C-alpha positions in Angstrom: -32.7 60.1 -24.6 -35.3 60.3 -27.3 -32.8 62.2 -29.6 -30.2 59.5 -29.4 -32.7 56.6 -29.6 -34.3 58.0 -32.7 -30.8 58.6 -34.2 -29.9 55.0 -33.7 -33.0 53.8 -35.4 -32.7 56.0 -38.5 -29.9 54.2 -40.5 -31.6 50.9 -40.3 -35.0 52.3 -41.3 -33.4 54.0 -44.3 -31.9 50.7 -45.4 -35.3 49.1 -45.2 -36.9 51.9 -47.3 -34.5 53.1 -50.0 -37.5 54.2 -52.0 -37.8 57.2 -49.6 -35.0 58.8 -51.6 -37.0 58.7 -54.9 -39.5 61.5 -54.1 -36.7 63.6 -52.8 -34.6 63.0 -55.9 -37.5 64.0 -58.1 -38.1 67.2 -56.2 -34.4 68.3 -56.2 -34.0 67.2 -59.8 -36.8 69.6 -60.7 -34.6 72.4 -59.3 -31.8 71.7 -61.8 -33.4 73.6 -64.7 -33.7 76.7 -62.6 -29.9 76.5 -61.8 -29.0 75.9 -65.5 -31.3 78.7 -66.8 -30.1 81.4 -64.4 -26.8 81.9 -66.2 -28.1 82.3 -69.7 -31.8 83.1 -69.2 -32.4 84.8 -65.8 -36.0 85.8 -66.5 -36.9 82.3 -67.6 -35.2 81.0 -64.4 -37.3 83.3 -62.3 -40.6 82.3 -64.0 -39.7 78.6 -63.6 -38.9 79.2 -60.0 -42.3 80.8 -59.4 -44.2 78.1 -61.2 -42.3 75.4 -59.4 -43.1 77.0 -56.0 -46.8 77.1 -56.8 -46.9 73.4 -57.9 -44.7 72.3 -55.0 -47.1 73.9 -52.5 -50.0 71.9 -53.9 -48.0 68.7 -54.2 -46.2 69.0 -50.9 -48.9 67.5 -48.7 -49.0 64.4 -50.8 -45.2 64.0 -50.6 -45.2 64.7 -46.9 -47.9 62.1 -46.2 -46.3 59.5 -48.3 -42.9 59.9 -46.8 -44.1 59.9 -43.3 -46.0 56.8 -43.9 -43.0 55.0 -45.5 -40.7 56.2 -42.7 -43.1 54.9 -40.0 -43.3 51.5 -41.7 -39.6 51.3 -42.2 -38.9 51.6 -38.5 -40.1 48.0 -38.1 -40.3 46.4 -41.6 -39.4 47.0 -45.2 -41.4 49.7 -47.0 -42.0 50.5 -50.6 -43.3 53.2 -52.8 -46.8 51.7 -52.8 -47.0 52.7 -49.1 -45.9 56.2 -50.2 -48.8 56.5 -52.7 -51.4 55.1 -50.3 -50.5 57.4 -47.4 -50.0 60.3 -49.7 -53.5 60.1 -51.0 -55.1 59.1 -47.7 -53.7 62.1 -45.8 -53.5 64.7 -48.5 -56.6 66.7 -47.6 -55.9 66.9 -43.9 -52.3 67.8 -44.4 -53.3 70.5 -46.9 -55.9 72.0 -44.5 -53.3 72.0 -41.7 -50.7 73.6 -43.9 -53.2 76.4 -45.0 -54.1 77.1 -41.4 -50.4 77.4 -40.5 -49.9 79.6 -43.5 -52.6 82.0 -42.4 -51.4 82.1 -38.8 -47.8 82.7 -39.9 -48.8 85.3 -42.4 -50.6 87.3 -39.7 -47.6 87.0 -37.4 -45.3 88.0 -40.2 -47.5 91.0 -41.2 -47.5 92.3 -37.6 -43.7 91.9 -37.4 -43.1 93.7 -40.7 -45.5 96.5 -39.8 -43.8 96.8 -36.4 -40.4 96.9 -38.1 -41.4 99.8 -40.3 -42.8 101.5 -37.2 -39.5 101.0 -35.4 -37.6 102.6 -38.3 -39.9 105.7 -38.5 -40.7 106.3 -34.9 -38.5 107.7 -32.2 -38.1 107.6 -28.4 -40.5 105.4 -26.4 -42.8 104.8 -29.3 -39.9 103.4 -31.3 -39.1 101.1 -28.4 -42.7 99.8 -28.3 -42.4 98.9 -32.0 -39.1 97.1 -31.4 -40.8 95.2 -28.6 -43.6 94.2 -31.0 -40.9 92.9 -33.5 -39.3 90.8 -30.7 -42.7 89.5 -29.6 -43.7 88.6 -33.2 -40.4 86.7 -33.7 -40.9 84.9 -30.4 -44.5 83.9 -31.3 -43.5 82.7 -34.7 -40.7 80.5 -33.2 -43.0 79.2 -30.5 -45.6 78.2 -33.1 -43.0 76.5 -35.2 -41.6 74.7 -32.2 -44.9 73.4 -30.8 -46.6 72.3 -34.0 -43.6 70.8 -35.8 -45.0 67.3 -35.5 -48.5 67.9 -36.9 -47.7 66.0 -40.1 -46.5 63.0 -38.2 -49.6 63.1 -36.0 -52.0 63.2 -38.9 -50.3 60.4 -40.8 -49.2 58.1 -38.0 -52.0 58.6 -35.5 -54.7 59.1 -38.2 -55.9 62.5 -36.9 -57.6 65.3 -38.6 -55.9 68.7 -39.4 -56.9 70.5 -36.2 -56.5 67.4 -34.0 -53.0 66.9 -35.5 -52.0 70.4 -34.6 -53.4 70.0 -31.1 -51.7 66.7 -30.7 -48.3 68.1 -31.8 -48.7 70.8 -29.2 -49.6 68.3 -26.5 -46.6 66.0 -27.3 -44.1 68.9 -27.3 -45.5 70.4 -24.1 -45.0 67.0 -22.3 -41.5 66.6 -23.7 -40.1 70.1 -23.8 -36.4 69.1 -23.0 -36.3 66.2 -25.4 -37.9 68.3 -28.2 -35.6 71.2 -27.6 -32.6 68.9 -27.9 -34.1 67.4 -31.1 -34.8 70.9 -32.5 -31.2 72.1 -31.8 -29.7 68.9 -33.4 -32.0 69.3 -36.5 -31.2 73.0 -36.6 -27.5 72.3 -36.7 -27.9 69.7 -39.5 -30.1 72.1 -41.4 -27.5 74.8 -41.0 -24.8 72.5 -42.5 -27.1 71.5 -45.3 -28.1 75.1 -46.0 -24.4 76.0 -46.1 -23.7 73.3 -48.7 -26.7 74.5 -50.8 -25.6 78.1 -50.6 -22.0 77.4 -51.6 -23.2 75.2 -54.5 -25.7 77.9 -55.7 -22.9 80.5 -55.6 -20.7 78.4 -57.8 -23.3 78.1 -60.5 -24.6 81.7 -60.2 -23.1 84.2 -62.7 -23.8 87.1 -60.3 -21.9 85.4 -57.4 -18.9 84.5 -59.6 -18.7 88.1 -60.8 -19.1 89.8 -57.4 -16.8 87.3 -55.5 -14.3 86.8 -58.4 -15.0 83.1 -58.6 -14.2 81.2 -61.7 -17.1 80.8 -64.2 -18.1 77.1 -64.3 -18.5 75.3 -67.7 -21.8 73.8 -68.6 -20.5 70.3 -67.7 -19.3 71.5 -64.3 -22.6 73.3 -63.6 -24.5 70.1 -64.4 -22.1 68.2 -62.1 -22.7 70.6 -59.2 -26.4 70.5 -59.8 -26.4 66.6 -59.7 -24.4 66.7 -56.4 -27.1 69.1 -55.0 -29.8 66.6 -56.0 -28.1 63.6 -54.4 -27.1 65.5 -51.2 -30.6 67.0 -50.9 -32.3 63.6 -51.4 -30.0 62.0 -48.8 -30.6 64.8 -46.3 -34.3 64.8 -46.9 -34.7 61.1 -46.5 -32.6 61.1 -43.3 -34.5 64.0 -41.8 -37.9 62.4 -42.6 -37.0 59.1 -40.9 -35.4 60.8 -38.0 -38.3 63.0 -37.3 -40.7 60.1 -37.4 -38.5 58.0 -35.2 -38.3 60.8 -32.6 -42.0 61.4 -32.8 -42.6 57.7 -32.1 -40.5 57.8 -29.0 -42.4 60.8 -27.5 -45.8 61.0 -29.0 -47.7 57.7 -29.1 -49.2 57.9 -25.7 -50.9 61.3 -26.2 -53.8 61.0 -28.6 -56.5 63.4 -27.4 -54.3 66.5 -27.1 -55.0 66.6 -23.4 
């Protein structure tokens, strides 16, 4: 019910907040130089990618807070980039803290999974089976964490919670709405898979390595720029849609649980 209700509200909210696409356009536009450099200057492309990743990690909480704030306002009224700036600044620190906490937790889970994977490759017999079990458990724990805390950003911005309370609130909301959240996650996963497929195909078209290995025609500079622009536009549209949809769904299931109980 919540999945379809949120889906019905999303197009109207996007119309009331076209500015939501601006931050997404900027982010994806910053990826274009990497795509253009990889054919002629692969080393420069790699360095640019590393630098962009570091900057994006620091800026992401601001973008996340601003977009959640705009999306929430757009569900009932027109919203503008001024709301984006206000909510981005107001929630930056708490979103950054929550992100760092999740990064630490996921790093620990990932390290255990990788270590267990190496153990499974080197060990034999029952010990090897134990390591395989640890790999499976690590994967399950990682997916469970991602599933239960996926609305921490919405909780921080919309319900004005701190980092830890936002994580707790997301867990409480999902726990009380398991079936709806599972349906939402499956739907978003399918959309993400389609978007990922589009990005993969586009990246292969502009990559000299892929064109050589797969015997694809080498694109001209103009064609490469055209493909890059299509990625920017598609990425911005998908990002804007997903942001509004996630906020609309959260609004349908999360407003009544504030204390994480």
